[in-house]
C-alpha positions in Angstrom: -71.9 44.2 -164.1 -71.5 40.5 -163.3 -70.9 39.6 -159.7 -67.8 37.6 -158.7 -68.7 33.9 -158.1 -66.6 33.9 -154.9 -68.8 36.8 -153.6 -71.9 34.8 -154.5 -70.5 31.8 -152.6 -69.6 34.0 -149.7 -73.1 35.5 -149.5 -74.7 32.0 -149.7 -72.3 30.0 -147.5 -70.7 32.6 -145.3 -67.3 34.3 -145.1 -64.2 32.2 -144.2 -62.7 32.7 -140.7 -59.8 35.1 -140.4 -56.8 34.6 -138.1 -58.1 37.5 -136.0 -61.4 35.8 -135.4 -59.6 32.6 -134.5 -57.5 34.6 -132.0 -60.6 36.0 -130.5 -61.9 32.5 -130.0 -58.7 31.5 -128.3 -59.0 34.4 -125.9 -62.6 33.5 -125.2 -61.4 30.0 -124.3 -58.8 31.3 -122.0 -61.4 33.4 -120.2 -63.9 30.6 -119.7 -64.5 29.2 -116.2 -61.9 26.8 -114.9 -63.4 23.3 -114.7 -61.2 20.9 -116.6 -58.7 20.4 -113.7 -61.6 19.5 -111.4 -62.9 17.1 -114.0 -59.5 15.5 -114.3 -59.3 15.1 -110.5 -62.8 13.5 -110.5 -61.8 11.0 -113.1 -58.6 10.3 -111.2 -60.8 9.5 -108.2 -62.7 7.1 -110.4 -59.4 5.4 -111.5 -58.3 5.1 -107.8 -55.7 7.8 -107.9 -57.1 9.6 -104.8 -53.9 10.6 -102.9 -51.7 13.3 -104.3 -48.0 13.7 -103.7 -48.3 16.4 -101.1 -50.7 14.3 -99.0 -48.5 11.2 -99.3 -45.4 13.1 -98.1 -47.3 14.4 -95.1 -48.6 10.9 -94.2 -45.1 9.5 -94.6 -43.7 12.1 -92.3 -46.3 11.3 -89.6 -46.0 7.6 -90.1 -49.6 7.3 -91.4 -50.0 4.5 -93.9 -51.8 5.5 -97.2 -55.3 3.9 -97.5 -57.8 4.1 -100.4 -61.1 2.3 -100.5 -62.5 3.2 -103.9 -66.3 3.4 -103.6 -66.7 5.8 -106.5 -65.7 3.3 -109.2 -68.3 0.7 -108.3 -71.1 3.3 -108.3 -70.1 4.7 -111.8 -69.6 1.1 -113.1 -73.2 0.4 -112.0 -74.4 3.2 -114.2 -72.2 2.0 -117.1 -73.6 -1.5 -116.7 -77.2 -0.2 -116.6 -76.5 1.7 -119.9 -75.1 -1.4 -121.5 -78.0 -3.5 -120.2 -80.8 -1.2 -121.3 -79.1 -0.1 -124.6 -81.7 0.7 -127.4 -81.2 0.6 -131.1 -82.1 3.4 -133.4 -85.5 3.5 -135.2 -86.1 5.5 -138.3 -89.7 6.6 -138.8 -91.4 8.8 -141.4 -92.1 12.3 -140.0 -95.7 12.8 -140.9 -95.7 10.8 -144.1 -97.2 7.3 -143.6 -96.5 6.4 -147.3 -92.8 6.5 -146.6 -92.8 3.5 -144.3 -90.9 1.3 -146.8 -88.2 3.9 -147.2 -88.0 4.3 -143.5 -87.7 0.5 -143.0 -84.9 0.3 -145.6 -82.9 3.2 -144.1 -83.5 1.8 -140.6 -81.9 -1.4 -141.8 -78.9 0.5 -143.2 -78.6 2.6 -140.1 -78.6 -0.4 -137.8 -75.8 -1.8 -140.0 -73.9 1.4 -139.5 -74.5 1.3 -135.8 -72.8 -2.1 -135.6 -69.9 -1.5 -138.0 -69.0 2.2 -137.2 -68.4 1.6 -133.5 -71.3 3.8 -132.5 -72.3 1.7 -129.4 -68.7 1.7 -128.1 -68.3 5.4 -128.7 -71.6 6.2 -127.0 -70.7 4.0 -124.1 -67.4 5.7 -123.5 -69.1 9.1 -123.8 -71.7 7.9 -121.2 -68.8 7.0 -118.8 -67.5 10.6 -118.7 -71.0 12.0 -118.9 -72.0 10.2 -115.7 -68.6 11.0 -114.1 -67.8 14.6 -114.9 -70.9 15.7 -116.8 -69.6 15.8 -120.4 -68.7 13.3 -123.1 -68.0 13.7 -126.8 -68.5 11.5 -129.9 -67.1 12.2 -133.3 -69.3 11.2 -136.3 -67.4 11.3 -139.6 -66.5 9.4 -142.7 -63.7 6.9 -142.5 -60.5 8.1 -144.2 -59.3 4.5 -144.8 -61.1 3.1 -148.0 -60.6 -0.4 -146.8 -62.7 0.1 -143.6 -66.4 0.7 -143.1 -67.3 4.1 -144.7 -68.5 5.6 -141.4 -66.8 6.1 -138.1 -67.9 7.0 -134.6 -65.2 7.6 -132.1 -65.1 8.9 -128.5 -63.1 12.2 -128.0 -61.5 13.3 -124.8 -63.1 16.3 -123.2 -59.8 18.2 -122.9 -59.5 18.2 -126.7 -62.7 20.1 -127.3 -63.7 23.6 -126.4 -67.1 25.1 -127.2 -69.2 28.2 -127.0 -70.5 28.1 -123.4 -72.9 30.9 -124.2 -74.9 28.4 -126.3 -77.8 26.9 -124.5 -79.1 24.2 -126.8 -77.6 20.7 -126.1 -77.7 19.8 -129.8 -75.2 22.7 -130.7 -77.7 24.4 -133.0 -77.2 27.8 -131.4 -73.4 27.5 -130.7 -71.2 30.0 -132.5 -68.1 27.8 -132.6 -66.5 24.5 -131.5 -62.8 23.9 -131.5 -60.8 20.7 -131.2 -57.1 20.7 -130.8 -55.1 17.7 -131.8 -51.3 17.2 -131.4 -49.6 15.3 -134.2 -46.1 14.8 -135.5 -45.0 17.3 -138.2 -44.4 14.5 -140.7 -48.1 13.3 -140.3 -49.3 16.9 -140.5 -47.3 17.5 -143.7 -48.9 14.4 -145.2 -52.4 15.4 -144.1 -52.1 19.0 -145.5 -50.0 18.4 -148.5 -50.6 21.9 -149.9 -48.9 23.4 -146.8 -46.0 20.9 -146.5 -43.4 23.6 -146.9 -45.0 25.8 -144.3 -45.1 22.9 -141.8 -41.5 22.0 -142.5 -40.4 25.6 -141.9 -42.3 25.8 -138.7 -40.7 22.6 -137.6 -37.3 24.0 -138.5 -38.1 27.3 -136.8 -37.5 29.1 -140.1 -33.9 28.1 -140.1 -31.5 25.9 -142.2 -31.8 26.3 -145.9 -34.5 28.9 -145.4 -32.7 32.3 -145.3 -34.9 35.4 -144.9 -32.0 37.6 -146.0 -32.1 36.3 -149.5 -34.2 39.1 -151.0 -36.0 38.2 -154.1 -35.5 34.4 -153.8 -38.3 33.6 -151.3 -41.9 32.8 -151.9 -44.4 35.5 -150.9 -46.7 33.0 -149.4 -44.2 31.8 -146.9 -43.0 35.3 -146.2 -46.6 36.3 -145.3 -46.8 33.2 -143.1 -43.6 34.3 -141.3 -44.9 37.8 -140.8 -48.2 36.4 -139.5 -46.4 34.1 -137.0 -44.3 37.0 -135.8 -47.4 39.1 -135.1 -49.2 36.3 -133.3 -49.9 37.3 -129.7 -50.4 33.7 -128.3 -47.6 31.6 -126.9 -45.9 29.4 -129.4 -46.0 26.5 -127.0 -49.8 26.4 -127.5 -49.4 25.0 -130.9 -45.7 23.9 -131.4 -43.5 21.5 -129.3 -40.0 21.8 -130.6 -38.7 19.0 -128.3 -41.0 16.3 -129.8 -41.5 17.9 -133.2 -45.3 18.0 -132.7 -47.7 20.6 -133.8 -51.2 21.3 -132.6 -53.8 21.4 -135.4 -57.0 23.4 -134.4 -60.1 22.1 -136.1 -62.7 24.9 -135.9 -66.4 24.4 -136.6 -68.3 27.6 -136.7 -71.5 29.2 -138.0 -72.2 32.0 -140.3 -75.7 33.5 -140.4 -76.9 34.5 -143.9 -80.2 35.5 -145.4 -81.7 32.8 -147.6 -84.8 32.3 -149.7 -86.8 29.2 -148.6 -90.0 27.7 -149.8 -92.5 26.2 -147.4 -94.9 23.5 -148.4 -98.4 23.0 -147.0 -97.3 19.7 -145.3 -94.7 21.6 -143.4 -91.6 20.7 -145.5 -89.2 23.6 -145.8 -86.3 23.6 -148.4 -84.0 26.2 -149.7 -85.1 27.7 -153.0 -82.9 26.7 -156.0 -83.4 28.8 -159.1 -82.0 26.1 -161.3 -84.6 23.6 -160.0 -87.6 23.6 -162.3 -89.7 21.8 -159.8 -89.2 24.8 -157.4 -90.2 27.3 -160.1 -93.3 25.3 -161.0 -94.3 25.0 -157.4 -94.0 28.8 -156.9 -95.9 29.6 -160.1 -98.8 27.3 -159.2 -98.9 28.6 -155.6 -98.3 25.2 -154.1 -95.5 26.6 -151.9 -94.9 29.8 -150.1 -91.7 31.8 -150.5 -90.2 33.5 -147.5 -86.9 35.1 -146.5 -85.2 33.8 -143.5 -82.0 34.1 -141.5 -80.3 30.7 -141.5 -77.0 29.4 -140.2 -74.3 27.9 -142.3 -71.9 25.4 -140.8 -68.3 25.7 -141.9 -65.0 24.0 -140.9 -61.5 25.5 -140.8 -58.1 24.1 -139.8 -55.5 26.4 -138.2 -51.9 25.7 -137.3 -51.4 28.6 -134.9 -52.0 31.7 -136.9 -51.8 29.9 -140.2 -55.1 28.9 -141.8 -54.6 25.6 -143.6 -58.1 25.0 -144.9 -61.6 26.6 -144.7 -64.8 25.6 -146.4 -68.4 24.5 -145.9 -69.3 21.6 -143.7 -68.6 18.2 -145.4 -72.0 17.0 -144.1 -75.5 17.9 -145.1 -76.9 18.0 -141.5 -76.9 21.2 -139.6 -74.8 20.0 -136.6 -71.1 20.1 -135.8 -69.0 17.1 -136.4 -68.8 16.4 -132.6 -71.9 15.4 -130.6 -72.0 16.4 -126.9 -73.4 14.2 -124.1 -74.3 16.5 -121.1 -75.4 15.4 -117.7 -75.8 18.6 -115.7 -74.6 22.1 -116.2 -74.2 25.0 -113.7 -76.9 27.5 -114.1 -74.7 30.6 -114.2 -71.6 29.5 -116.0 -72.8 26.4 -118.0 -69.9 24.4 -116.6 -70.7 20.6 -116.8 -70.6 18.4 -113.8 -71.5 14.8 -113.1 -72.0 12.4 -110.3 -68.5 12.2 -109.0 -68.5 15.8 -107.9 -70.7 15.1 -104.9 -68.8 11.9 -104.1 -65.4 13.5 -103.4 -66.0 14.5 -99.8 -67.4 11.1 -98.6 -64.6 9.4 -100.4 -61.9 11.6 -98.7 -63.6 11.1 -95.4 -63.6 7.4 -95.8 -59.9 7.3 -96.9 -58.8 9.5 -94.0 -60.8 7.5 -91.5 -59.2 4.3 -92.6 -55.7 5.8 -92.6 -56.1 7.2 -89.1 -57.6 4.0 -87.8 -54.8 1.9 -89.3 -52.2 4.3 -88.0 -53.8 4.3 -84.5 -54.0 0.5 -84.3 -50.3 0.2 -85.3 -49.0 3.0 -83.1 -47.8 2.6 -79.6 -47.5 5.0 -76.6 -44.4 5.0 -74.5 -43.9 6.5 -71.1 -40.3 6.6 -70.0 -37.9 8.6 -68.1 -35.1 10.3 -69.9 -32.1 8.0 -70.3 -34.2 4.8 -69.9 -33.0 3.4 -73.2 -29.5 2.9 -74.3 -30.1 4.0 -77.9 -30.8 7.2 -79.8 -34.4 8.5 -79.8 -34.8 8.1 -83.5 -33.7 4.5 -83.4 -35.9 3.8 -80.5 -39.0 5.3 -82.2 -38.3 3.1 -85.3 -37.9 0.0 -83.1 -40.7 0.4 -80.6 -43.5 0.2 -83.2 -42.3 -3.1 -84.6 -43.7 -6.4 -83.4 -40.2 -7.8 -83.2 -38.7 -4.7 -81.5 -35.4 -5.1 -79.7 -35.0 -2.3 -77.2 -31.9 -2.1 -74.9 -32.6 -0.4 -71.6 -30.0 1.5 -69.6 -29.5 -0.6 -66.5 -27.9 2.1 -64.5 -30.8 4.5 -65.2 -33.5 1.9 -64.5 -31.9 1.1 -61.2 -32.4 4.5 -60.0 -35.6 5.4 -58.0 -38.4 6.7 -60.1 -37.1 5.3 -63.3 -39.9 4.3 -65.7 -40.3 2.5 -69.0 -43.8 1.5 -70.2 -45.1 0.6 -73.7 -48.9 0.8 -74.1 -51.0 -0.4 -77.0 -54.5 0.6 -76.0 -55.9 2.0 -79.3 -59.0 0.1 -80.3 -61.7 0.6 -82.9 -64.7 2.0 -81.1 -68.3 2.2 -82.2 -68.1 5.9 -83.2 -65.3 5.3 -85.6 -67.0 2.4 -87.2 -70.2 4.4 -87.6 -68.2 7.3 -89.1 -66.7 5.0 -91.8 -70.1 3.4 -92.5 -71.6 6.9 -92.8 -68.9 7.8 -95.3 -69.8 4.8 -97.4 -73.5 5.6 -97.2 -72.7 9.2 -98.1 -71.6 7.9 -101.6 -75.1 6.4 -102.1 -76.8 9.5 -100.8 -74.8 11.9 -102.9 -75.1 9.8 -106.1 -78.5 8.3 -105.7 -77.1 4.9 -106.4 -78.1 2.3 -103.8 -76.2 -0.8 -102.8 -78.8 -3.0 -104.3 -78.4 -1.1 -107.6 -74.6 -1.8 -107.5 -75.3 -5.5 -106.8 -74.3 -5.5 -103.1 -76.2 -6.2 -99.9 -77.7 -3.0 -98.6 -80.2 -2.0 -96.0 -83.1 -3.9 -97.6 -84.6 -6.7 -95.5 -86.9 -8.2 -98.1 -87.0 -8.7 -101.8 -89.7 -6.1 -102.3 -87.8 -3.5 -100.3 -84.7 -4.1 -102.4 -86.7 -3.9 -105.6 -88.2 -0.6 -104.4 -84.7 0.8 -103.7 -83.5 -0.2 -107.1 -86.5 1.5 -108.7 -85.8 4.6 -106.7 -82.2 4.7 -107.9 -83.4 4.2 -111.5 -85.9 7.1 -111.0 -83.1 9.4 -109.7 -81.0 8.6 -112.8 -83.9 9.3 -115.2 -82.5 12.7 -116.1 -79.1 11.3 -116.9 -80.5 8.5 -119.1 -82.8 11.0 -120.9 -79.9 13.3 -121.7 -77.8 10.3 -122.9 -80.8 9.2 -125.1 -80.9 12.6 -126.7 -77.2 12.5 -127.5 -77.4 9.0 -128.8 -80.3 9.9 -131.1 -78.3 12.8 -132.4 -75.5 10.5 -133.3 -77.9 8.3 -135.2 -79.3 11.3 -137.0 -75.9 12.4 -138.2 -75.2 8.8 -139.4 -78.5 8.7 -141.3 -77.7 12.0 -142.9 -74.5 10.7 -144.3 -76.2 7.5 -145.5 -78.9 9.5 -147.4 -76.2 11.7 -148.9 -74.2 8.8 -150.2 -77.3 7.2 -151.7 -78.2 10.4 -153.5 -80.6 9.9 -156.3 -79.1 6.6 -157.5 -81.4 3.5 -157.6 -80.5 1.1 -154.8 -82.0 -2.2 -153.7 -82.0 -2.9 -150.0 -82.6 -6.4 -148.8 -84.0 -6.3 -145.3 -83.0 -9.4 -143.5 -85.7 -11.3 -141.8 -85.7 -12.8 -138.3 -87.5 -15.6 -136.6 -90.8 -13.7 -136.9 -90.6 -11.4 -140.0 -89.7 -12.7 -143.4 -87.0 -11.2 -145.6 -88.2 -8.5 -147.9 -86.7 -6.2 -150.6 -87.2 -2.4 -150.9 -86.3 -0.4 -154.0 -85.0 3.1 -153.3 -85.1 5.9 -155.9 -86.9 3.7 -158.5 -87.7 5.6 -161.7 -91.4 5.5 -162.6 -93.8 7.4 -164.9 -97.1 8.9 -163.9 -99.7 7.3 -166.1 -102.0 10.3 -165.9 -99.5 13.1 -166.7 -96.6 11.2 -168.2 -94.2 12.9 -165.8 -91.2 10.9 -164.7 -90.5 10.7 -161.0 -88.7 8.6 -158.4 -90.6 6.2 -156.3 -89.3 5.8 -152.7 -87.2 9.0 -153.1 -85.0 9.2 -150.1 -84.2 12.9 -150.7 -87.8 14.1 -150.5 -88.9 12.1 -147.5 -88.8 13.6 -144.1 -87.4 11.2 -141.5 -86.6 11.3 -137.9 -84.4 9.1 -135.7 -85.6 8.0 -132.3 -84.7 5.1 -130.0 -86.6 1.9 -129.7 -89.2 1.5 -127.0 -87.5 -1.5 -125.5 -83.8 -2.4 -125.1 -82.3 -4.9 -127.5 -79.5 -6.3 -125.2 -79.1 -9.9 -124.4 -79.8 -9.4 -120.7 -83.1 -7.6 -121.4 -84.1 -10.4 -123.9 -83.4 -12.9 -121.2 -85.8 -11.0 -118.9 -88.4 -10.9 -121.6 -87.9 -14.7 -122.2 -88.4 -15.4 -118.5 -91.6 -13.3 -118.4 -93.0 -14.7 -121.6 -92.2 -18.3 -120.4 -94.2 -17.8 -117.2 -97.1 -16.5 -119.3 -97.0 -19.4 -121.8 -97.1 -22.0 -119.0 -100.8 -21.2 -118.4 -101.8 -21.3 -122.1 -103.4 -24.2 -124.0 -101.1 -26.4 -126.0 -102.2 -24.9 -129.4 -101.4 -21.3 -128.1 -98.1 -22.5 -126.8 -97.1 -23.8 -130.2 -98.1 -20.4 -131.7 -96.0 -18.5 -129.2 -92.9 -20.8 -129.4 -91.3 -18.9 -132.4 -91.4 -15.6 -130.4 -89.7 -17.3 -127.5 -87.0 -18.7 -129.7 -86.5 -15.2 -131.1 -85.6 -14.0 -127.6 -83.0 -16.7 -127.1 -79.3 -16.2 -127.8 -79.0 -19.2 -130.2 -76.7 -19.3 -133.2 -79.3 -20.9 -135.4 -82.5 -19.3 -134.3 -84.1 -19.2 -137.7 -83.4 -22.8 -138.4 -84.8 -23.7 -135.0 -88.0 -21.8 -135.7 -88.3 -23.5 -139.2 -87.8 -26.9 -137.6 -90.5 -26.1 -135.0 -93.0 -25.0 -137.6 -92.2 -28.1 -139.7 -92.7 -30.3 -136.7 -96.0 -28.5 -135.9 -97.3 -29.5 -139.3 -96.4 -33.1 -138.7 -98.7 -35.3 -136.7 -97.7 -36.4 -133.2 -98.3 -40.0 -132.1 -101.3 -38.8 -130.2 -102.7 -37.1 -133.2 -102.1 -40.2 -135.4 -103.8 -42.3 -132.8 -106.7 -39.8 -132.7 -106.9 -39.8 -136.4 -107.1 -43.6 -136.5 -109.8 -43.6 -133.9 -111.7 -41.0 -135.9 -111.3 -43.0 -139.1 -112.6 -46.2 -137.3 -115.5 -44.3 -135.8 -116.3 -42.8 -139.2 -116.1 -46.2 -140.9 -118.4 -47.7 -138.2 -120.7 -44.8 -138.7 -120.7 -45.3 -142.4 -121.3 -49.1 -142.0 -124.2 -48.4 -139.6 -125.7 -46.1 -142.2 -125.6 -48.9 -144.8 -127.3 -51.3 -142.4 -129.9 -48.7 -141.6 -130.4 -48.0 -145.4 -130.9 -51.7 -146.0 -133.2 -51.9 -143.1 -135.2 -48.9 -144.4 -135.3 -50.5 -147.9 -136.7 -53.7 -146.4 -139.2 -51.8 -144.3 -140.2 -49.9 -147.4 -140.8 -53.1 -149.3 -142.7 -54.5 -146.4 -144.8 -51.3 -146.2 -145.5 -51.5 -149.9 -146.5 -55.2 -149.6 -148.8 -54.3 -146.7 -150.3 -51.4 -148.6 -150.9 -53.7 -151.6 -152.5 -56.2 -149.2 -154.7 -53.5 -147.7 -155.7 -52.4 -151.2 -156.5 -55.9 -152.2 -158.4 -56.5 -148.9 -160.3 -53.2 -149.4 -161.2 -54.3 -152.9 -162.3 -57.6 -151.7 -164.2 -56.1 -148.8 -165.9 -53.7 -151.3 -166.8 -56.5 -153.6 -168.2 -58.6 -150.7 -170.1 -55.6 -149.4 -171.5 -54.9 -152.9 -172.4 -58.5 -153.3 -174.1 -58.7 -149.9 -176.0 -55.5 -150.7 -177.2 -56.8 -153.9 -178.3 -60.0 -152.2 -180.0 -58.0 -149.4 -181.7 -55.8 -152.1 -183.0 -58.9 -153.8 -184.4 -60.2 -150.6 -186.0 -56.9 -149.7 -187.4 -56.7 -153.2 -189.0 -60.2 -152.9 -190.0 -59.7 -149.2 -190.5 -56.0 -148.4 -191.6 -56.9 -144.8 -188.0 -57.9 -144.0 -186.6 -54.4 -144.4 -187.8 -52.9 -141.0 -186.6 -56.0 -139.2 -183.2 -55.7 -140.9 -183.0 -51.9 -139.9 -183.7 -52.7 -136.2 -181.1 -55.5 -136.2 -178.4 -53.1 -137.8 -179.1 -50.4 -135.3 -178.8 -52.9 -132.4 -175.5 -54.0 -133.9 -174.2 -50.4 -133.7 -174.7 -49.3 -137.3 -174.9 -45.5 -137.9 -175.8 -44.0 -141.2 -172.7 -42.5 -142.8 -172.2 -38.7 -142.9 -172.1 -37.6 -145.6 -174.1 -40.3 -147.4 -172.2 -42.7 -149.6 -172.0 -42.3 -153.3 -173.8 -44.5 -155.8 -171.3 -46.9 -157.3 -173.4 -46.8 -160.4 -173.1 -50.6 -161.0 -174.6 -51.4 -164.4 -177.7 -53.5 -164.3 -177.6 -56.6 -166.6 -180.4 -57.5 -168.9 -182.1 -60.5 -167.3 -184.1 -62.9 -169.5 -187.5 -63.5 -168.2 -189.3 -62.2 -165.2 -187.9 -62.6 -161.9 -190.5 -64.5 -159.9 -190.8 -65.8 -156.5 -188.0 -68.0 -155.4 -189.3 -71.5 -155.1 -188.9 -73.0 -151.8 -186.1 -75.5 -151.4 -184.0 -74.0 -154.3 -180.6 -73.4 -152.6 -179.4 -71.4 -149.7 -180.6 -67.9 -149.5 -177.8 -66.6 -147.3 -175.2 -64.5 -149.2 -172.5 -65.6 -146.8 -172.9 -69.3 -147.3 -173.8 -69.9 -150.9 -174.4 -73.5 -152.0 -171.6 -75.2 -153.8 -172.3 -75.5 -157.5 -172.9 -78.9 -159.0 -170.2 -80.6 -161.0 -170.5 -79.7 -164.7 -171.4 -82.3 -167.1 -168.3 -81.5 -169.2 -165.4 -79.1 -169.2 -167.0 -77.0 -171.9 -170.1 -76.8 -169.8 -168.0 -75.8 -166.8 -166.4 -73.1 -168.9 -169.7 -71.6 -170.0 -171.3 -72.0 -166.6 -168.6 -70.9 -164.1 -168.9 -70.3 -160.4 -169.4 -66.6 -161.0 -172.2 -67.0 -163.6 -175.4 -65.5 -162.6 -178.2 -68.0 -162.2 -181.7 -67.4 -163.2 -182.4 -66.5 -159.6 -179.7 -63.9 -159.7 -177.5 -66.0 -157.4 -173.9 -66.7 -158.2 
């Protein structure tokens, strides 16, 4: 037997809410602790409405002038200013998947666009105001109904419009059973909003009268008849949801959870998704053992609209995230009841004390004390009392009465501000600071600090006391960003999209392709690169604020650090400094700075010219040196040639002298010992090793060498005799100066 599809949907998404369940929620709301009137009073104190009608009437009867010195508003405004000054942008990061950084950067760019255009900053700022004041603020995150506007909308919601399950403990609403928002609207707008129930809304507006006649049996629609019966059996007052005088009806928007059992698959990397039998990837992963299949009890978020007892719509949540459509911003909650409260709660008593002290002081300084005997004035007592307090009073005395003995009329104005009263008022003003933890220096006023360091310490102490409030606000703001990111991812789906991330003064512009179809070359399987549906992301806040005031502080700090840097480092840091400035053309300024950095300054040009001149001079000096070296080389070569020639000549002379000496020793052997003694006395030493034999060829001499005749020429080899002139040129050619004579002399 086939199961009904509606039963399948109910088992998977949860059962719709019945009017009886909605009635139980309303009864639970009525039995919740009373705190909204107190919160309204606290916000009235912030607005300056600190004296109620009853108190004003009593003061008027006593003649006390009303006085209000609102010291609560400056304290709360200081907190609001701090939030605006330290506001941080959202940052999308991949949750455990470093390969998804490109996708995270692209979605981070789209999320920051949504932050600017959806009014998220303004909505969170308004929520922070009531969070700091009374302990609770609300922001609605939804899609914009007007197609001509930005597709996402963030709006602040008044605390009195929303009721929630106070038994829930989680600040992100994940364990809340229900959340209800009531909104009054005109019946005409309600009929246009819920067109399927236009007739029902018109009948409710007409109180089931006019053309509608219940006595016409068989001519009425059963749906409206059931609605009439339902309304008759409704136990709650009609004024809760219908105002006949203004023709307004109250629409209840109910967000609630149904807990159902679901099959989920858990991946090894921690990713958990609900099992889909129609998804082949899930089936393959289960078959291969890549994932683990588990049964779990999960919550389904649903949304219903009620008009009193009439259910107008009911269905699953229009969002993919698991939160309600309204994000809470809690400051502090009472431990037992969960009732929220903020900083103004502790400021009420000091504020009332200050107001009463000022009123009493002003009344005392304007009041007079009169001592008179009865009948001293000739006017009624009421008229006298009105006149006596005036500066231009005109009092007529009774002359007859004043002439009597003991008559007295004395007006005294002796009320003055004493030190105790002044200290009491100052203590009330200081009580605001003690109760809230917000010092005068934090509010921008002169306080008790006597030095700059002491004032800075007090401001830091105030900031430390507000750390819990700012941390709670940061969680709520991150939750708003997470809901916006969920809608952005849902709208992208699996369609391919190109995201151009705008650059800034430091980072260039780049393009990221989302859901880009690709094919695995190894397996041939098609898949999506940069798949936004598969990547796990988380939304956090930036580490540093991005407001203009904080950038100015960073610019001042960086400027002081740059002053001590070398010029080349200052030029490198200059683009970062321009990025912190609030200039309309920051990118153009940075480009101009970089272009100017590439151009040469007059000093650089002069330096380059000097370097060129020095280089030219150095090159010209090298040429001179080269020429000088060449000349020296030629000179050395000439000297070497000269030394070689001289050595040859010396060798020839030595050989010739040796041959002459040998000839003398051969002719006169007795000369040899004498010659040896003369050589040793002259310093001659035999060479070591001994010289080599030049192996000079011996010529063939004609005849026998005999004794040299006496008187035949000079026998000294150093001074040979000049040869005689030849008889003829031919004779001179045959008998040259080097021709060996018969006596072996040249």
